[in-house]
TORZABA-110429 format. One record per residue (C-alpha): residue in one letter; x, y, z. Coordinates in steps of 0.001 Angstrom, whole numbers, padded with zeros to 6 digits, always signed. Example, Ala and Ser with C-alpha at 12.3 -4.5 7.8 and 13.67 -1.06 7.14 Angstrom:
! residues 2
A+012300-004500+007800/S+013670-001060+007140/
//
This chain:
! residues 220
M-049645+041090-040787/Q-051413+044383-040112/M-051776+047542-042168/K-053092+050495-040215/R-054357+053791-041674/L-052121+053262-044682/C-051913+056154-047146/K-049923+056480-050351/T-049793+059630-052436/Y-047804+060237-055602/E-046831+063591-057075/G-048564+064036-060421/P-047643+066636-063072/D-050356+069017-061862/S-051486+067670-058490/E-051090+064876-055983/V-052662+061500-056736/Q-053869+059576-053691/V-053817+055843-054336/L-054428+054474-050829/S-056388+056333-048159/D-056523+055282-044479/L-056467+051634-045511/D-056778+048989-042802/L-056124+045304-043435/E-055258+042451-041100/V-054155+039050-042369/A-053713+036086-040029/K-050524+034047-040140/G-050800+031344-042794/Q-053886+032898-044388/S-054220+033462-048138/V-055917+036629-049379/A-056853+037652-052913/I-056818+041400-053562/V-059164+042234-056424/G-060256+045477-058044/A-060125+047472-061252/S-056856+048168-063050/G-055021+051155-061632/V-056810+051011-058287/G-053610+050403-056320/K-053287+046630-055921/S-049603+046626-056859/T-048976+049623-054619/L-050508+047746-051706/L-048218+044758-052292/H-045169+046989-052638/L-045909+048575-049271/A-046569+045192-047650/G-043171+043966-048830/A-041283+047215-048160/L-040494+047803-051827/D-041958+051284-051314/R-042722+053471-048298/P-046191+054720-047346/S-046932+058435-047174/S-048360+057687-043726/G-049588+054722-041714/R-047977+051573-040410/V-047265+048045-041624/Y-046646+045398-038957/V-045184+041974-039723/D-044952+039612-036752/G-045552+042620-034519/C-042694+044657-035977/D-043342+048084-037526/I-041244+047435-040618/F-040828+051075-041575/S-039206+051793-038227/L-036279+049646-039398/S-033070+051058-040849/E-032435+050693-044587/A-030029+047810-043920/E-032599+046083-041704/L-035302+046626-044332/A-033089+045067-047011/D-032556+042075-044726/F-036324+041867-044112/R-037065+041847-047845/N-034426+039199-048505/K-035276+036793-045694/Q-038922+037262-044738/V-040658+038190-047998/G-041005+036299-051253/F-042123+038199-054368/V-043688+036753-057515/F-044570+039106-060359/Q-046526+038819-063596/F-043244+038612-065507/H-040917+036008-064051/H-037749+038183-064302/L-035455+035165-064510/L-031861+035882-065489/P-031609+034293-068963/E-027912+033406-068728/F-028471+031271-065617/T-030089+027869-065146/A-033266+027213-063161/L-031120+026058-060240/E-028895+029140-060366/N-031887+031481-060595/T-033491+029793-057599/M-030258+030061-055593/M-029898+033802-056209/P-031599+035221-053048/A-029611+032791-050884/L-026342+033827-052522/I-027230+037499-052071/S-027653+036818-048349/R-024158+035257-048388/M-025348+031767-047625/D-022788+029014-048182/K-022982+028027-051842/N-023486+024309-051164/K-026271+025047-048687/A-027893+027464-051156/R-027742+024809-053873/Q-029371+022237-051595/K-032186+024617-050614/A-032768+025541-054261/R-032964+021868-055247/E-035520+021220-052503/L-037705+024078-053767/L-037434+023007-057400/E-038555+019546-056320/Q-041539+021064-054472/V-042646+022925-057602/G-042113+019837-059790/L-039057+020996-061714/S-036174+018835-060475/H-035750+017522-064021/R-035292+021067-065373/E-032728+022425-062900/N-029956+022681-065509/H-032124+024356-068172/R-031990+028082-068877/S-035196+030119-068983/G-035292+030165-072791/E-035443+026369-072758/M-038534+026263-070522/S-042225+026963-071072/G-043926+030020-069588/G-045487+027943-066832/E-042144+026351-065972/Q-040465+029752-065847/Q-043131+031035-063452/R-042712+027972-061245/V-038971+028692-061079/A-039861+032254-060054/V-042030+030825-057259/A-039195+028564-056117/R-036810+031541-056120/A-039285+033567-054049/L-039434+030806-051422/V-035804+029674-051235/M-035162+031759-048095/R-038239+030194-046443/P-040033+033538-045987/T-043109+033999-043825/L-044833+036293-046341/L-045489+035592-050025/L-046636+038466-052251/A-047773+037772-055812/D-048789+040410-058358/E-050892+038970-061218/P-048752+035806-061111/T-050638+034047-063914/G-051442+037062-066072/N-049229+035880-068945/L-050135+032184-068899/D-052650+030195-070909/E-055708+028767-069161/N-054341+025246-068719/T-050969+026425-067394/E-052450+029039-065074/G-054583+026356-063414/K-051465+024396-062501/V-049814+027501-061055/H-052995+028281-059083/E-052866+024808-057533/L-049189+025346-056728/F-049929+028549-054799/V-052620+026843-052727/R-050455+023813-051956/L-047386+025824-050960/N-049492+028175-048841/R-050702+025198-046823/E-047470+023181-046738/M-045273+026131-045714/N-047837+028019-043594/L-047225+031113-045739/T-049114+034328-045232/T-050055+034971-048856/L-051336+038100-050591/V-052195+037807-054279/A-053261+040755-056432/T-055251+039326-059314/H-057960+039848-061918/N-058340+036085-062202/E-061566+034948-060555/N-060481+031297-060542/L-057380+032135-058521/A-059273+034502-056214/R-061802+031772-055381/L-059004+029473-054204/M-057806+031915-051549/D-059111+031865-047955/R-060403+035434-048312/R-061101+037911-051074/V-060905+041660-050446/R-061808+044365-052936/L-059722+047505-053296/A-061635+050624-054346/Q-061241+054334-053634/G-058082+053675-051652/R-059601+051202-049173/V-060416+047526-048922/S-063683+045740-048190/E-064431+042018-047795/
//
C-alpha cells in the first residue's frame, strides 16, 4: 500500500483545519505498522483514508497498485467490503445478533450464500478462540470476547488490508494483552497488511514498524 502526497483539510467554523499535509507512507504487503502520535493529530483520519471511509483533499492512495479513489462509488463500496477489514475502539456489534451472526454480516452484505457465509464465520471464530461462544449475544460476552468477535467480523471476507483504530483502548491490561497477541498471530497467518493507530506502547512494540504522526506527516 502506498500513500502519496496525501492531504486532508476540514472546514472549521472560522477557517480550514489541515490534518494531513503531503503525507507519504509505503507499507509492504504483509507488514504490520503501528501509527502513534498525540490525540487529535490525525491517526484516525489516516486510517479512514487508507480504507476509503473518507476521501483525501488531494493525493493518492494505492492498494495493490490500484488508485482507489479513481474507482466509482460502487467499486469503492466493493473494495471496502472485500479487501479491507476495520476494527475500532468500540466493537459495534449488533446486540440482537449472536457472535456467529455478527461475524457473518459482511459476507451477507456481499450476497454470499448463507451456508458459505456461516462456514467462513465459524472458521474465523475458531481462529480467534471463540467457537464455544458462537451462539452468545454480545451482552453475554466479556469486553475482550466482544472485541475478538469484531476482529473475526473484520476478517470474514479474507481482506488483504486490516485497519485497527485503538483496538484495545477499552480493555483491561490482561485482556488487551491477549488481543495484542491475536493481532500479531493473524497478521502472520493471513499475510495481512496491518495498520494500527494506537497509544498503547505494548501493542506498538509488537508491530514490524512504528511511525509517528505529527504536523500532518509521518516519520519512522
